N, C-alpha and C positions, 0 to 999 in steps of 0.2 A: 979598305974601301974609303974613298975620299968623301968629304962632307957633302959634295955636290949631289951625290946619289942618295943621301939619307932621306930627303923628302919623298923621293920616289919609292924607296924601300919601305918607309913607314906607311905611305898610302897603300902600297900593295899588301902589306901585312894586315892593315885594317880591313881591306876588302876580303882577304883570306879568312880572317877571324869571323867576320859576320856572314860570309857565304857558308862557312862550316856550321855556324850557330843556327842559321836559318834552315839549312838542310837537316841538322839534328832536331830542330823543332818539328819539321815535317815528319821525320821518322818517329819521334816521340808521339805525335798525334796518331800516326798509324798504329803504334803500339797500343795506345789508349783504345782505339777502335777494336783492336783484336781482343783486348782484355774485357771490354765492356759489352761487346756484341758477339764475341766468339763462343766456342764451346766452353761450358762451365762458367759462363759469365755471372751466374747467380751466386756463386761462392763469394764470401766476404773478402777473401784474399784477392780474388780477381777484381772486385770492385775497388779495393784500396789501391791495387797496382794500377788499374786503369785511371783512377783519379790522380794518382801521382804522375803518371805519364802525361795526362792531359794538362795538368798544371805546368809541368816542365816544358811541354811543347809550346804552350801559349807564352810562357815566360821567355823562352829562347827566341820565339818569333818577334815578340815585342822588343826585346833587347837588341836584336840584330837590326830591326827597322829603325829604332831610335839611334843606334850607333852609326848606321849608314847615313842617316840624316845629319848627324853631328860631325861625321867624318873623324871620329876619335873614339878612344876606348872609354865608354861611359860606365859609370858605377863600377869602376875598376876595383874598388875596395871590397865589393861584394861579389863581383863576377867570378874572380878566381876561386874563392872557396865554394861557390855554388857549382861551378863547372867541375871542380875536383870531386865534390860530393856526388854529382850526377854520374861521373865516370865510375866512382867507387860503387855506386848502387848497381850499375850495369854489370860490373865485375862480380859483385856478390850474387846477383841473380843467376848469372851464367855459371859461376862456380858451384852454387848450391843446387843447380838443376831444377829450379822451381818450376819453370815452364814445361808443360807437357807437349807443346807444339813446336816443331822444328822451325816453322816460319817465324815464331816469336824469337827464337834464339838468333836467327839470322838478322832480324831487325835490331835486337839488342847489340849484336856485334857491330852493326853499322852505326847505331847511335853512339856506342862507345868510341869507335874510331873518330867520328865527327866531333864528339865532345873533346877528345884528346887533342885533335887538331886545333880547335878553338882555344883550348887551354894553353897549348904551347905558344900560339901566336899572341894571345893576350898576355902571357907571362913575359914574352919578349918586349911587347909595347910598354908594359908596366916597368920593366927594368930600364928601358931607355928613358922613360919619363923621370925616373928617380935619379938617373945620372945626368939629366939635362942634355942628353946626346941623341934625342929622338928625331932630330931634323925637323923641328916644328916650323922653322923659318924656311923661306924659299918655296918654289913651286916644283911639283914633281914633273918629270919628263913624260909627256903624253904618250909617246910611242911605247916606251918601256912599261908605263903603267897599264896600258891596254894589253900588252903582251902578258904582263903579270896577272891581270884580271882574268884573261882567257885561260891561262895555265891553272889558276886557282879554281876557276869554275869547272875545268875538266877533272882535276883531282878530287874536288868535292863531289861531283856528280858520279865519279867512278865508285865512290864509297856509298853514297846515298841511294843510288839506283837499285842495287841488290836488296837493300833493306826495305825500300818502298815496294819493290816487286814481290817480296816475300810476305808483305802485310796482307791482311784480309781484303782490303780494297784492291790491292794489286792482283790478288788471286782471282777476283771476280771481274776484273777489267776485261773488256772485249779486245782481243788482238786487233792491231791496226788494219790488218788485211781483211778483217771480217766486218768492218764498219759498213753499214748500208746494205749488207747482204740479207736476203730473205731467209728465214729459218728453213732448214732442210728437212723434208718429211721422210717417212720411212722408205718411200720409193726412190729417194735420192733427189727428188725435185723440190722446188720451192713451194711456198704456200700460196702462190698466185693461182687463183681458180682458172684463169685463162690458159695456164700451162698444164693443168691437170687433165689428162685424157679421160679420167673417170668422172669429171664434173659435167653435169647436164643441166640445162635450164628447163 
């Protein structure tokens, strides 16, 4: 690949890393809600796990927003070890079968995948920075960058969506087709008194 494309590739990888980190943060927050408000949330282990997931989620969100603002890999010295530790924690939880809820397992898988995606991209950026071949100079090509950003968003969303849907918030979410509909009564009709044949004034 010629050097002309390096600024575009670097900018695309930056977007990919922070999209993945932001989505991982969202899934971590959904995990925190599941641990802290789900079944067995009073147990000390669930509280500790929920606190850890909450901390990780907020950290991922803050790091991704800061990085997108700076358009570079920020806190690279700490980001890679933290991402690796987060991935290892998800692997340990899944391998040990700690969670008794299948929904939490799905969310852990999603968070693991997103964390590994961010780790791989951050590792590439770090390696390019060390070799001074990251294409820091020059302007990225807008068309290619937009296409790369769209592709990164699709890939990240395909991993994040199942994890969020499996979370406690996702399970209690109202399906899109049911927004604005009146509750259905036992006779199959809505709760509108005007439509209830047994309602009399």
